[in-house]
Structures are given as structure tokens and as C-alpha cells.
N, C-alpha and C positions, 0 to 999 in steps of 0.2 A: 644451504639448500641439501634437502633429503635427495642422496644418491639413487633410492628407488623410486624416484620421480624423473631420473633421464629415460627418454625414451630408449634411445640405444642399449642402454644397459638392461633395461627392462624386454627388449628384446631378446637380446642373446641370454638372461637367465630362463625367460617363459620358453625357448627352444628346447631346452632341455626338461621341460614339467612334461608329464602324465596328461592326458585329456582330460582327467576330473580333476586332478589340480589345477588348470588353466579354466575349467568351468567357475572354480572357485576364486580364483583369481580374476574373472570378468566383474565378480560381484562386489569387490573393493573398493574399486572408483572409475571414474571416468577416464583417466587418464591408464589405469592399469586393465580396463575394461575394453580399450582400443587393442593395445600389445596383444592381450590374451585373448582376445577375436582371431586377431590376425594368426598366431601360430596354432589356433584350432584349427582356420578353414584352411591353411597353407595348402598340408595333404589331406588329399580326400580318398578312400578307399571305395567308394561306392557312390552313386549317384545320386541317390534319397534325398540327403540333406539338401543337395541344392533345389532338387524339383519340388520339394516338398515347400520350400519358400512360396511357390507359384501359387497354390491350389494343393488340397486337400487328394490324397492320392487312394484311390480305391482299387479291390478287384475289378478286375473287367467285367462285365455283361458275356461278350461272346466267348472269354477264356480267361477262367481263375487261375491259372497259372501268371497271365501279365495284369500290371497295373495299368490304370489310365486315371485323367484326372477327373473329379468329383462334378467340377463346372467348368463351366470357359472363363479362362483368361483376363481378366479385368487390368488397367491402365496403373491400379494399385498396386496388385503383386509386383508389375516390374521394378516400382520405387524400393520396395523391401531385397528383391532379388538383386538388386545393384549395390544394395549397401553390404551385400556379405559375397557375392560374387569375384570384388576386384580384388579381395584377400587369397584366392585361388590361385595356387601356383603349380602343383601337381596333383595330377588324375590317374591313378592307378586302378582299372578295373577290371574284376574277372566274374563271367557269367557264373564260375562255380559258387555256390553258396549266396549268392546274391540276386536281389531284385530285377525281372524283367519289365519291361512296359510296352505298351501297344503301340500301333504304327500313330494312332492319334495325337500320344502323348508329343511327340516330336514335331508333328505337324503342328498342332495346335500354337507351338514354338514360333517355329518358323513364320507362321502368319502374322505373330499378333505380336514378337519382339521387337523391339525399339531401334531405330538406327544404331549403328556398332558392333564391337565384338562381342557375341556374348560371353566370354570369359577374358577379361581385356590383357589380364597378366598371365595367362596359364601359358610356362615353358615346358611342362612333364606331362605328356599323354602315353597311356599304355593299356589297351585294351584290346576285345578277339570282336571279329564282326559279326558271331552271333548275338552276344551280347548289345552293341552299341551302334550298329554300323549306320545305321537311319541318323545317326546322333552326330556321329564325329567329322564332317562336315561342318554342322553349327559351331563345335568347337574349336576350331583351327581358325589360327590368326598371325599374325606378322610377329610376334613376338613367341611364338614355339618353335624352339631348338631340338626336342627329345620328341621321338611319335613310334610309337612299340603297336605294331598290329600282329597279335597270335592267334594261334589256333587255325589258321586259314587252310582248306581243304578243297577240294577239284571245285564242290557244290557252290562254296563262297566265293570263286575268284571274281566271276562279273562283280560282283559288289567290293569286293576290293578294287579293281578295276574303276571303277564310279568313284571310290575313294580317293583312289591314286591320283583321276583326273584334277583334282583341286589344289593339290598340291604346289605346283609351280606357282599361283597367282595367292592362293588364301597363305602358305607357308613360305615364302622365298628364302626365311633364313634359316629354315633348318638344318642342324649339322650332325644330328645323330637319324638313323631311322632302321626302325628292325621288322623285319616280316618273315612272320613264323608262318612260312605257304608247306604243309603238307602233302604232295600229292607224286605220286609215281611218275602216272602218265602229263606230266607238266604241260601245257600249251599255254602260246606265248598272248601277254596280256597288254605287250606295249611298254611293258616297264620301261626300256632303255627312252621313250618318249618321256616318260612322265621324270625320268630321270635326270635326263640334260640338263633341266633347267637349273636345278638345285645345284648351282655355282658354291655354296657355304657347306655343300655336304661334305666330313669330314669324316665321319664312319656309318660302315653299311653291312648288314650283317641279312643275308638271305640265304637261301637254301641251294644245297648243289644240283639242284632240279633248275632251280629258277637262274643258274649263272650261263646264260646261253650265249652265242656267239653276238648278237645283237648289245644285248645287257654289256658285256665287257668291254666293247669298241665306246658305248654312252659314260662308262665307268672311267675310262681312260682318258676321257677327255675332259674328266671334271677337274677343276687346278686347284681344291684345297681336297681333295679326300687322302685321305691319311692310311687308314683302316680297312680293311675290309676282312667280314668273317662268313665262310660259306663251311661250315666243318660238322654240324648237325646228322644224326643218321638217315633224316630221311631224304634218299638219293632219288635218281633216276631210272628208269629201266630201260629209257632211250637217250643212246650215248650222245654228248652235247659235241658234233661236229666242227671245230674249226675251220673255213674258206683260208685263202690266201692270206696274208696277213697284212694290212692297210701300207700301202707301199712306203710310208715314212712312219716309223715308229720311235724318231731319235724325241719326240714332244708328248709320249703317249707317257701317262701316268709317273708325271713327274713329283710328285708331292710324295706317292703311297711308301710306308713306313713299314707297315704292318700287312699281313698276309698271311689269314687262318683259311687254309682250303681243305679239299679232300686228295687224296694221293690220286682217285680215278681221274680226276683235273686238271693235274700236276704240268704236263705235256700242254693239254687246251688252252692252259692260261699263261703258263711261261714262255713257251716256244716263239708264240708270236711278237715279245716285247722285250727289250732291254729295262730290266727294274733298276736302274742307276740308285735310284731312291730307296730302295728296301734296306732294312735294318735286319726285320725279325720274320721269318718264315715259320708256321705251324703249319704239321701235315698231320689229317686224321686219316687213317687205310678203313676204307669201311668192306674191302672184301682183303681174303689171304693173299698177299703180293710174295711174288718169286726172287731168288737173288739178281735175276736179270731185272727182272722192274726194277727193283732199288739201285742198280746201277745205273738206270736208265734215268730216274729220279735225280739224282748226283750229277751227271752230267747235264742234264736240261740246268739245274739248279748251279750249278758252277759257271756254267756259261752266261745265264739270265740275269743272275744276282749278285754281281762280282763284289758287293759292298756289304753283303750279306756279314751282321754278326750272331747272328743267333738261330739256330736251326734246330727245331725239334719236329721229331718224329713219336706220336705220340702212341696209348698204347689204342689194339684194334678192338673197337666199342661194335659187336654182336652181341646184344646181351649179354648173359650170362657165359656164354660159349666161350670155350679158350683157344688158341689160336694152336692150329695144326704146328706138328713139329717140325721145324725145319732145319736143314743141315749149317753148320756157321757156317758164316761168311767169310771167304779169306779176305787179306789185306787189298787185293785189286777191286774188292768190290769200292772200297773208301776212298779210290785212286782218285779220282774225279773232284774230292773236298780240299786237295791240297791248292788248289787254285783260288778257296778262301781265305788269303792270308789277314783279314781282318775278323775271321771268324773267334769271338769269345767264348760264348755256348753253344753246346751240344747235346743236345738228348736225344737219344737213340731207346724205344719201347719195344719190347716183343720181336727185335731184330736180334737172331744168335750169332756170335761174332767169334771167331779165333786169338787166340793171345796175341800172335802175330798183327792181325787187325788192328788189336785195343794199341798193340806199339805203334804202329804205323801213323794212326789217328794222331797219337803224340807227339809223335817226331816233325810231323808234318804241318800241324795247326799253330804256326808259332804263336797266334796270341791266344789261345784257348786258356782259359782261364775256370772254366765251371764246366764237367763232363757229367754227366748225368744216364747211366745205361740201365740201370734198373735189373728188370727180369730181360733183360736185351741176351743175358749170356745163358738163361736158365729158364725155356717157354717149360719144360717141365719140372723144375722146383730140383733141379742140379745143376748147383755151380762150376762154371767155366774156367772161372781165371784163381790160377793159385795164389796164396796171400802173399807171395813171394815177388808178383807182379809190382809191391806199393814201391820197393825200392827204387826199382828201373823206374818208373813213372815220376820218381821223387827226382830222380836224373835230368830225365829228358825233360821233366816239366815243373821245375820247383815251386811255380806261379802260381799253380791250382790254389783255388779258394774253396772249391766245392768238390766232392768224387764221390761217386753211386756205383757200387760194382758188388756184384753176390761173388763172395768169395772160400774159397775153397780153404781149410784150415786145417788140415791133415799133417801128421807129422812130416812128410814127405815135403811138404809144401813151405815149412818152418826153417827148412836146413840153409836155404839159398838167403845171402844175407849182403850188405854192401857196405863197405865201411862210409862213413859222410855222407849217406844217403838220407835226406832228410827233408821231408815239405817245409816250406819255408814259409807261405801264407796261408797252408790249407785250412778255414774253420770250421770242415763239417765233412766228416768222413762216415757214409753210410753202405753198411755192408748189406743190404734189402733182406729179404726173407729167408736167406740161406741160415741155417744149423750149425752149430759150433762142433766142428769132430776135433778138436784137441782140448787140453786142460784149459780152463779159463785164465790161471795165471802164467801160461806159456804164453798162451795167445796176448794177453798183455804185456809181455814183457819184451814181445816181437815187436808191436805196435810201438812200445816205449820211444825204443832208438828209432821211428819214423816220422811221427805225428810230433808236430808243436804244441805246446804247454797248452794252449789257447782253445787248442783244437778238441770237436766233442763227436763221439761216440751214437750213431744214432740206428735205429732198424726203418725197415719200409713192409707196411702187408701188404699183400697183393693178391692174396684169395683164391690162388689157383695152386701153390705148392703142396698143399694139402698140409700144410704144417702147423701141427699140434700146437696144444698148448706150451707142451716140453718141448718143444723143438723151438719155439718163440723162445722162451725164458732162458735158454739154453747163453743166451749173450749178457743175459742181465748182471751176473757178475762180475765181468769183462767192462760192461759198462761203467758200475759201480766205482772198481780198484783204479781203471786206467786214469782218471784224474790226479789223486794221489798219487801214481807212479810219475805222472807227468812234471807233475808240481814237485817232486823231490828232484828229479833229473835236472829242471831249471836252476832250485839252489845248487843242488852238487855242482853243474858248471860255471854258476857263478865265484863259488870256492875254487874250482881249479879251474881254469880257463882252458886249461892241457884236453879236458873232457870234452 
């Protein structure tokens, strides 16, 4: 039997072919044609191919920038349409550079279409209210699991509200919903009412302005919700104030494992609830935070997320503006984190700290394996940690697998060494954007006695430290010679176990 006549094999091959190849494949034979056409129509980035199956599209008489049907739709048009529409699984449509359609197009479809779903197998839909808002309800079906509505502003909120009202009945199996609502003065659109019936919702992305008290209460009761993301730059000018929490919060957010929110919403979201299932928390600051605010964040997080395994405080995202200088945080700022005994990964960016603060974290987080401080030690490009802190960390936390620190490699820092201070599991040491202050051979020799043989030395560009090409390339000789030194050291230890 010809192996290229097996449907499953053809389906697997054609999914890796580009559009032109599949157009040619469809002409080979009837069996090839079926599978090649399915591959061609599975993912669409425009509505034109589908709409053009119904009737010719021409420029609108009233508005030349819009398209409309040249004639009324016939029953035969729907026969052709159904021959292809069942093959469509994904539509990712953007108004930028795409055709826009007259309202009459969608009215004609709604009035003349046969019973049943317009695109029965559609699983993933992404579009903007501006381009397809009138058409989106016609695309919804019970198989839809992923819906993205982007580019929503204050003017289109009423249309989005109307669209969301269809979700509980038309798409009850929805598992992922992304609403990009860009509005400083956000007004309630009853989002909590539309979200409450979506019992299968697993992932939700909405703007910080949309994260109102009513919405949070509705989300807290969803039994399958595992991931909430609300961190993009468009926040609200009016703070979202939570009233007193519900009487019983023990059965709220029982499945939430990943939470990504703005630092402005940390107390508002976390304090009323006990997030026992939460494993990963990502915080994105929209305003410059003080040491007192960081202490407050850590107190709330430690009290409300006792099972947390990953904590990330991301870069301050305010355009290209660099954060103002902050005094390095002392160890007291991080004291609440000692209660997070299961924390394996800690990432603090743009948060300056002292060397005692670093050592405090290493000593009091027993499960820590991934420590990423990046520019958190150097908001002005000046490294804060001496390279001599590495052997101390190797003694305190030998199980670290990833370490990112901005290091001072001056000769005075190289003087301090420890016997038998070696990381056992470290796979990568990232030295951030800092420049090299000593000779490459001295630094490489020093690191040779601390790093395991398999460890990689890497850099991180930050764009703020003012590092020119010469400064950036200063580490290149160390990166090039260190693997050979580590390999020779491993060979020497095998030859002489006493080493």
C-alpha cells in the first residue's frame, strides 16, 4: 500500500508545508486534495477567503473603504461555504492592513444562513471590536475554547459588553479569554455577570483597570481558573477599592496557580483571600515603589500565598524612562519572605539591595534554586555585589542552578576566597551588564575555583547602564577561556582526588 495514501500521514506532512505547496498538493489527487485543503483552511488570518465563498465582494457605494456583497446570497452559496467552513479551526484577524466590511455583509449572513453554527469547528478566535464586532457573535459556537478581543477602548466598550453577553450560552466551553481593554477611566460593564457562568474558564487576561471588586469576586468562584494575567501598562487613574472581604474565603480561588498582576493591585487582590493553590506570582510595577511598599508587598504575599514556589518582580515598565535611584534595601525588607519555605525561584528586577540582604535571602529560603537579581543591584549601572559573594553563596546555597548578579570584579573583591566553596548544580551564571574591572585571566581563574565544570557564563543587556561596546565586550575573553579552565580542572581532580 502506498504510504502517501494514508490520511494520518498526509495530514501530518501537510501541516508543515507552506500555502503555495499545499495549493499544489491539492491538485495531485482526490485524497491529497482533501487533506491539503484542510491544511490550507485550518488557520486563517483574514475573513476575505470565507466571505468571498458566498458572493463577490466589491467596494461599498456609501464608503469606498468598506466591502459589501455585490448581490444577495443564494442557497447555493451556502452549499459552497459549508464545503470549506468546517475545515477552519483558527481565525486570527487584525484590522491593521486587512479588509473592512460593511454592516450589510453581516446582516445578509445573519438573515440567510442555514441553521447551525456558521463555522462549526472553530476553536480559536482573535480579533478587534473595530474590525469584526458585528460578526463575532455569528462566529461563536460550543467548540470555541480560546477567544481574544483586542484593542478595546472606551468607545467600543458598549459593543464588547454586547458581545460578552453571548458567551455563557454560545461558548460555555471557553477555557481561555483575553480582553485587551485600554481605558484609563474604566466604567463597569457587568463583566462579573458574563464571567460567572464560564465554569470551564482556565486562563483569563484582562487589564488592571478591569480588575474591579465585583470581577474579583466572580473570578474567585470559578472552579477551573488556574491563570490570571492583569499586568499590561494601561492601568486606571481611579484606584479599585475593595470593600470588606466575603465572610467565607476558604473556598475561593481553589484552583488558581499562576497570578500576574500590577503591584498596585497586590493588597487589593491578595489580602481578602487565602491563595493556598497559588504556585507562581508575577508582579509588574507601573509606578516607582518605595522600600516601605516593597516590605508591604512581601508581608501580604507571605501571609496569603503560603505555598508559593516562584516569585517575580519584573522590570518597571514606563516606556523608556529609567527608574529613579533608590537606596539599597536592607535585609529587613525581605524578612517576610522567610515564611515561603517552598520558594524555589526568586526574580527581583530594579530593586537595589545590600550584600547582607542578598545573603539573608540565601540563608532563609531553603528551597531556593533560581536567583535572578539582574539590575536589581544596579539602577545606575554600578555593580553592588563584590565577586567574593559567590563563594559565600556556594556555601549557603550549593544547590542553586541559576544565578544572575551584577558583579564588582575589582582586585579588592578578588582577594577573599573560601576553601571548598563550590556550587554543585549551577548550570548558568549571568553577570548582567556590568563591566570587567580586573584582567580576564584573574577573573576566569577566580571563577574556576567556584563554578562546576558544566556551568555557562552569560551576559544580560539592560539598555540603561550606558554600557558601550567596549564595556560589553570586556567579558568576552572570560567567557571564551573559562570552559577550558573548568574542563582542565575537572581532569585534574580525576587524576588527583585530593584536589
